[in-house]
C-alpha positions as CSV (number, residue, x, y, z in Angstrom):
1,M,126.7,118.8,105.3
2,N,127.1,119.7,101.5
3,T,127.5,116.5,99.7
4,A,124.6,114.1,99.0
5,Q,126.5,111.0,100.9
6,E,127.0,113.2,103.8
7,R,123.5,113.8,104.3
8,V,122.1,110.1,103.7
9,T,124.7,108.9,106.4
10,A,123.4,111.5,108.7
11,I,119.5,110.4,108.0
12,Q,120.6,106.8,108.5
13,Q,122.4,107.6,111.8
14,R,119.2,109.0,112.9
15,F,117.2,106.2,112.0
16,P,114.8,104.9,115.1
17,K,116.1,101.3,116.1
18,E,112.6,99.7,116.1
19,G,112.3,101.4,112.7
20,L,108.9,103.5,111.8
21,F,106.9,100.9,109.7
22,A,107.0,97.4,110.2
23,D,108.4,95.3,107.6
24,K,108.7,98.2,105.6
25,E,111.4,100.2,103.5
26,W,111.8,103.0,101.0
27,N,114.6,104.8,99.9
28,I,115.9,107.7,101.1
29,G,116.1,111.3,99.2
30,P,119.5,113.3,100.4
31,E,117.2,116.3,99.9
32,P,113.7,117.1,100.7
33,F,110.9,117.4,97.8
34,F,110.9,121.4,97.2
35,I,107.7,123.2,96.4
36,E,107.8,127.3,95.6
37,P,106.8,129.5,98.3
38,A,103.4,130.1,97.0
39,L,102.5,126.6,96.6
40,A,103.3,126.3,100.1
41,D,101.0,129.1,101.2
42,Y,98.3,127.6,99.3
43,L,98.5,124.4,101.2
44,E,98.3,126.1,104.3
45,R,95.0,127.6,103.6
46,L,94.0,124.3,102.2
47,G,93.3,122.9,105.4
48,H,90.4,125.6,106.7
49,W,88.6,124.9,103.2
50,L,89.1,120.9,103.4
51,F,87.8,121.3,107.4
52,K,85.0,123.3,106.2
53,F,84.3,120.6,103.7
54,V,84.2,117.7,106.2
55,R,82.0,119.8,108.6
56,A,79.7,120.2,105.8
57,A,79.6,116.7,105.0
58,N,78.4,115.9,108.6
59,L,75.9,118.2,108.7
60,L,74.4,116.6,105.3
61,Y,74.5,113.4,106.4
62,Q,72.7,114.2,109.7
63,Q,70.0,116.4,107.9
64,S,69.2,113.2,105.6
65,R,69.0,111.3,108.7
66,R,66.6,113.9,110.0
67,G,64.5,114.1,106.9
68,K,65.8,117.3,105.9
69,K,67.6,116.1,102.9
70,P,66.9,113.5,100.7
71,A,67.1,110.1,102.0
72,W,69.2,108.6,99.5
73,I,72.2,110.6,100.7
74,A,72.1,108.6,104.2
75,E,71.3,105.3,102.3
76,Y,74.6,105.6,100.0
77,L,76.7,106.2,103.3
78,D,74.9,103.8,105.3
79,A,75.3,100.8,102.8
80,G,76.7,97.8,104.5
81,K,77.2,99.2,107.7
82,P,76.1,97.3,110.9
83,E,73.1,99.1,112.6
84,R,74.9,99.6,115.8
85,L,77.3,101.6,114.2
86,R,74.8,103.7,111.8
87,D,72.8,104.6,115.0
88,L,75.9,106.4,116.6
89,W,75.5,109.2,114.5
90,T,72.9,110.5,117.4
91,T,76.1,110.6,119.6
92,A,78.8,113.7,119.5
93,R,76.8,114.8,116.8
94,A,79.4,118.0,116.3
95,D,82.3,116.1,116.7
96,L,84.4,115.7,113.6
97,P,88.0,114.1,112.7
98,R,91.0,115.9,114.5
99,V,93.5,114.8,111.6
100,I,92.7,115.5,107.9
101,R,95.0,114.3,105.5
102,P,94.4,114.5,101.5
103,D,96.3,112.6,99.0
104,I,97.3,115.5,96.8
105,I,98.7,114.1,93.0
106,L,100.4,117.0,91.4
107,T,99.7,117.3,87.3
108,Q,100.6,119.7,84.7
109,D,97.6,121.6,85.2
110,G,97.9,122.0,89.2
111,M,96.8,119.4,91.5
112,I,94.2,117.0,92.3
113,I,93.0,115.7,95.5
114,S,92.3,111.6,94.7
115,E,91.4,110.6,98.4
116,L,90.9,112.4,101.6
117,D,91.8,110.5,104.8
118,S,90.7,111.1,108.3
119,V,92.4,107.9,109.9
120,P,96.0,108.3,108.2
121,G,99.5,106.6,108.6
122,G,102.2,108.4,108.2
123,I,101.6,111.1,111.0
124,G,105.0,109.7,113.0
125,L,107.0,109.1,109.8
126,T,106.4,112.7,108.6
127,G,107.4,114.0,112.3
128,W,110.6,112.0,112.2
129,L,111.7,113.2,108.6
130,N,111.0,116.8,109.5
131,Q,113.0,117.0,112.3
132,V,115.9,114.9,110.7
133,Y,115.8,117.3,107.1
134,A,115.4,120.6,109.5
135,D,118.3,119.6,111.4
136,L,120.4,119.0,107.8
137,G,119.4,122.8,106.8
138,F,116.2,122.4,105.4
139,D,113.2,124.7,105.2
140,V,110.9,121.8,106.1
141,V,107.0,122.7,105.5
142,G,105.5,123.0,109.1
143,G,108.8,123.2,110.8
144,R,110.8,120.9,112.3
145,D,108.2,120.1,115.2
146,G,105.3,120.9,113.4
147,M,103.8,117.4,113.4
148,V,104.9,116.6,117.0
149,E,103.3,119.8,118.3
150,G,100.4,119.5,115.8
151,F,99.3,116.4,117.4
152,R,99.4,117.1,121.0
153,S,97.0,120.2,119.9
154,I,94.4,117.5,119.3
155,L,94.8,115.6,122.6
156,P,96.4,118.5,124.7
157,Q,96.0,116.6,128.2
158,G,97.5,113.3,126.9
159,G,95.7,110.0,126.0
160,I,96.0,106.7,124.5
161,I,97.2,105.9,121.0
162,A,94.8,102.9,120.1
163,V,96.6,100.8,117.4
164,S,94.8,97.5,116.2
165,E,96.8,94.3,114.9
166,E,95.3,95.3,111.5
167,A,97.1,99.1,111.7
168,A,100.3,97.2,113.1
169,T,102.5,98.3,110.6
170,Y,102.1,101.6,111.9
171,R,102.6,100.6,115.2
172,P,106.7,102.0,115.4
173,E,105.8,105.1,113.8
174,M,103.0,106.0,116.7
175,R,105.6,104.7,119.3
176,W,108.1,107.0,118.0
177,L,105.2,109.9,118.2
178,Q,104.4,108.8,121.9
179,R,108.3,109.1,123.0
180,E,108.8,112.6,121.7
181,L,105.3,113.9,123.0
182,N,106.4,112.4,126.7
183,A,110.2,113.6,126.4
184,R,108.9,117.3,125.5
185,F,105.8,117.6,127.5
186,G,105.6,114.5,130.2
187,P,104.8,111.1,130.4
188,R,101.1,111.7,129.0
189,W,100.8,109.5,126.0
190,D,100.7,106.0,125.5
191,V,100.5,103.4,122.7
192,Q,97.9,100.3,123.6
193,P,96.5,97.5,122.0
194,A,93.3,98.4,120.8
195,E,92.2,94.9,121.1
196,T,92.5,95.2,125.0
197,L,91.6,98.5,125.6
198,D,88.9,99.6,128.1
199,F,86.9,102.4,126.8
200,H,85.2,102.9,129.8
201,A,88.2,104.6,131.1
202,K,88.1,108.5,130.7
203,T,91.2,108.6,129.0
204,P,91.2,110.8,125.6
205,V,92.0,108.5,123.0
206,Y,93.3,108.6,119.2
207,R,91.7,105.9,117.0
208,F,94.2,104.3,114.7
209,F,91.8,101.7,113.5
210,E,89.4,101.8,110.6
211,L,85.6,100.8,111.8
212,F,85.3,98.0,109.5
213,D,88.0,96.3,112.0
214,L,85.6,96.6,114.8
215,P,84.6,92.8,114.8
216,N,88.1,92.1,115.3
217,L,88.3,93.6,118.2
218,P,87.3,92.3,121.6
219,S,87.3,95.7,123.3
220,T,84.1,96.5,120.5
221,Q,81.4,96.1,123.3
222,S,83.2,98.6,126.2
223,L,83.7,100.9,122.9
224,L,80.3,100.9,122.1
225,E,78.5,101.4,125.4
226,A,81.1,104.1,126.2
227,A,80.2,106.0,123.0
228,H,76.2,105.3,123.9
229,A,76.5,106.6,127.4
230,G,78.3,109.8,126.2
231,T,81.7,109.3,128.0
232,L,83.8,108.2,125.5
233,Q,86.1,110.8,124.1
234,I,87.5,109.7,121.0
235,T,89.1,110.9,117.6
236,P,88.0,110.2,114.8
237,P,84.4,110.1,116.0
238,L,83.0,106.7,115.4
239,K,80.7,107.9,112.3
240,P,82.0,105.2,109.5
241,Y,80.1,107.9,107.0
242,L,82.7,110.2,107.2
243,E,85.5,107.6,106.2
244,E,83.6,107.0,102.8
245,K,85.2,108.0,99.2
246,L,82.2,108.4,97.7
247,W,81.6,112.0,99.4
248,F,83.5,113.0,96.2
249,A,80.6,112.1,94.4
250,L,77.9,113.7,96.6
251,F,80.5,117.0,96.1
252,W,79.6,116.7,92.5
253,S,76.4,115.7,92.7
254,H,74.0,118.9,90.9
255,P,71.2,118.5,93.4
256,L,73.5,119.0,96.1
257,Q,75.3,121.7,94.4
258,T,73.3,124.8,96.7
259,F,74.0,123.0,100.0
260,W,77.9,123.0,99.3
261,I,78.2,126.4,98.1
262,R,75.9,127.9,101.2
263,E,78.1,125.8,103.6
264,L,81.4,126.6,102.1
265,S,81.1,129.7,100.5
266,E,81.1,130.1,96.5
267,R,84.4,131.0,96.2
268,H,85.8,127.8,98.5
269,F,83.3,125.4,96.7
270,R,85.0,126.6,93.4
271,K,88.5,126.0,94.5
272,L,87.8,122.8,95.7
273,Q,86.0,122.0,92.7
274,S,89.1,122.9,90.6
275,M,90.8,119.9,92.7
276,M,88.4,117.3,93.2
277,P,88.3,114.6,90.3
278,K,84.9,114.2,89.0
279,T,83.4,111.0,90.8
280,W,80.2,108.9,90.7
281,V,78.7,106.2,92.7
282,V,78.4,102.9,90.9
283,D,74.6,102.7,91.5
284,P,73.0,100.3,89.0
285,A,69.3,101.9,89.5
286,P,67.7,102.4,86.2
287,V,68.3,105.8,84.4
288,P,65.3,107.7,82.8
289,H,64.9,107.3,78.7
290,H,65.6,110.8,78.5
291,A,68.5,111.0,80.7
292,V,72.1,110.2,81.1
293,I,74.7,109.7,83.8
294,P,76.2,113.1,84.4
295,W,79.7,113.7,82.2
296,L,79.6,110.1,81.3
297,C,77.2,110.2,78.8
298,I,75.8,106.9,79.3
299,Q,72.4,105.4,80.2
300,Q,73.9,102.3,81.8
301,W,77.4,101.4,83.3
302,D,77.1,98.2,81.3
303,E,78.4,100.8,78.4
304,L,81.7,101.4,80.2
305,K,82.6,97.8,79.7
306,H,83.0,98.6,76.0
307,F,85.0,101.8,76.5
308,S,88.5,101.8,74.4
309,H,91.2,102.0,75.9
310,K,92.4,105.2,75.5
311,Q,88.4,106.0,77.0
312,R,89.0,104.1,80.3
313,D,90.9,107.0,81.9
314,F,89.5,106.1,85.3
315,V,90.0,105.0,88.5
316,L,87.6,102.4,90.0
317,K,87.9,102.2,94.0
318,I,85.8,100.5,96.8
319,S,84.4,103.5,98.5
320,G,84.8,102.3,102.3
321,F,83.9,100.3,105.5
322,S,86.6,97.3,104.0
323,E,89.9,95.9,104.1
324,R,90.6,96.8,100.7
325,A,89.6,100.4,100.9
326,W,92.9,101.7,102.1
327,G,96.2,101.6,101.0
328,S,96.4,100.7,97.1
329,R,94.0,97.9,97.7
330,G,90.7,97.7,96.0
331,V,91.8,100.5,93.7
332,Y,91.8,99.9,90.0
333,V,93.0,102.2,87.0
334,G,90.8,101.1,84.1
335,T,93.9,101.7,81.4
336,D,96.1,99.5,83.4
337,L,93.4,96.3,82.8
338,P,92.5,94.3,79.7
339,Q,89.0,94.6,78.7
340,A,87.5,91.7,79.8
341,E,89.2,92.2,83.4
342,W,87.8,95.9,83.2
343,A,84.5,94.8,82.5
344,R,84.4,91.9,85.3
345,L,85.0,94.9,87.7
346,I,81.8,96.6,86.5
347,D,80.1,93.7,87.2
348,E,81.5,93.2,90.7
349,A,80.8,97.0,91.6
350,K,77.3,96.7,90.2
351,A,76.6,93.2,92.2
352,S,78.0,94.8,95.3
353,F,76.4,98.4,95.4
354,P,73.6,97.3,98.0
355,I,76.4,96.2,100.9
356,Q,79.7,97.7,99.4
357,P,79.5,100.6,97.2
358,F,82.4,101.4,94.3
359,I,83.0,104.6,92.8
360,L,84.2,105.7,89.7
361,Q,86.7,108.6,89.7
362,R,88.2,110.6,86.5
363,F,92.1,109.3,86.6
364,H,94.8,112.4,86.6
365,R,98.1,111.6,85.8
366,G,100.5,113.3,87.8
367,R,103.3,115.0,86.0
368,L,107.2,113.8,86.3
369,F,109.5,115.5,88.6
370,E,113.3,115.0,88.8
371,Q,114.3,113.7,92.1
372,S,117.8,112.4,93.8
373,M,117.4,109.3,95.6
374,Y,119.6,106.7,97.4
375,Q,118.6,103.0,97.0
376,T,118.4,101.2,100.0
377,A,118.5,97.8,98.7
378,T,121.8,98.8,96.4
379,G,123.5,101.6,98.2
380,I,123.5,103.3,94.6
381,F,122.5,107.0,94.0
382,S,120.4,107.8,90.9
383,T,118.5,110.8,89.6
384,F,115.2,109.5,88.5
385,R,112.0,111.0,86.9
386,G,108.8,110.2,88.9
387,R,105.3,111.2,90.0
388,V,104.8,112.5,93.4
389,R,101.9,112.4,96.1
390,L,102.0,114.9,98.5
391,C,100.2,114.5,101.8
392,P,99.7,117.2,104.2
393,Y,98.9,116.8,107.8
394,Y,96.1,119.3,108.9
395,F,95.3,119.1,112.9
396,V,91.9,120.6,114.0
397,A,92.8,121.9,117.5
398,S,89.7,123.9,116.8
399,E,87.5,125.5,114.0
400,D,89.4,128.5,113.9
401,D,92.8,126.7,114.3
402,V,93.5,124.1,111.6
403,R,97.5,123.7,111.6
404,L,99.6,122.0,109.0
405,G,101.9,120.2,110.5
406,G,104.4,118.8,108.1
407,I,104.0,117.3,104.5
408,L,105.2,114.0,103.2
409,A,106.2,113.5,99.7
410,T,106.2,110.3,97.9
411,I,108.1,110.2,94.6
412,V,107.5,106.9,92.6
413,P,109.1,105.6,89.3
414,A,107.5,107.3,85.8
415,D,105.8,103.9,85.1
416,K,103.8,103.6,88.5
417,K,100.5,105.0,88.2
418,I,99.0,104.6,91.7
419,V,101.3,106.3,93.7
420,H,101.7,104.7,97.2
421,G,105.0,103.9,99.7
422,M,106.0,100.9,97.6
423,R,109.5,99.3,97.8
424,D,111.2,101.4,95.0
425,A,109.4,104.8,96.0
426,A,111.3,107.7,97.7
427,M,109.8,109.2,100.9
428,V,110.8,112.7,101.8
429,P,109.2,115.9,103.4
430,V,108.5,118.7,101.7
431,A,110.4,122.0,102.1
432,V,110.4,125.3,100.2
433,K,112.5,126.1,97.8
434,P,115.1,128.1,98.6
435,A,115.8,131.7,96.9
436,T,118.4,131.8,94.3
């Protein structure tokens, strides 16, 4: 198919009847987002480095709980969480998330990982996009069926995909994934409501709900009983400390640098350091009179309130364990806000620290790329300049087998600073740029 119109028509004809996201729509790209072969190779290797980071994070928390590392580490990560969840760290100690998805912003200087998600949406969407665009002749990263095969590798014998009402937007894409798995490998996978699931059953479970959502699940008691009994096979594991954004602040913490280098290797530590933005926990504890908060050169957070518009090149985020901590909710860009609102948010972050930590993160603006797009609402083709977020999906089949299943590209208009799947965005798979 040579024309953009023919490709868009073919994509529309393949669209599942029940959709992929409930009550959501996006604009169609008549071609993927292209990257150079060298970047595709780099992203392939990134999955192993991120797995080592998550494994080291798991170890650091547990050493803190056992008194082998400073107590403040676990205290940060446990803030605001109920005791019954905090105590689950003693069960399945080595278990780690089996899906790792970084949010990568392409900048003028390279790329920045703005977040790391272990309960990511978009698995089914990216699987569908890869299939459709591969069938149009594009060399999509991960291959035509990389997402489906990657998901199978983490639940090889089948299992239940448990989706809560809080995550219901993503239920259609998980049903698409279920149908693909069952059609290829036999009827061994099912999508069920997390609210009514009996977790005492020994069927493996893929958890598609955040742990802050547990109070809304009538099935929570069976989930916790099975976890404490050691009979629960679930991924991601019930480790709320691994779902905190403040891990980036711990990564940049000078007292922990030796730990990170030992666990990651110095080479991989430096690689991740070049991609992870400087991050701070908004902890209102007093700073000694002779010291400053590293890199910010301030002694107290109130000084941030008086930063000029140009100086406020930061993002303020809720770290985790909150309904405001996923998507674009609970994310505030300093340069987007009037000074009075910025000051109010600094006060909120300080006041909420004992229960709901915030992080401050250096903001890195995405570079502009040209992308063609079919506007679903108007039926018009256009070429626009937009900012790009890449979401690679890494499936951890084993410590030695971390697979890149595919990469979702979200392209938003240039005036948007936070890149996410909004109505005027285009979402396409990533493909390797063909040789000229």
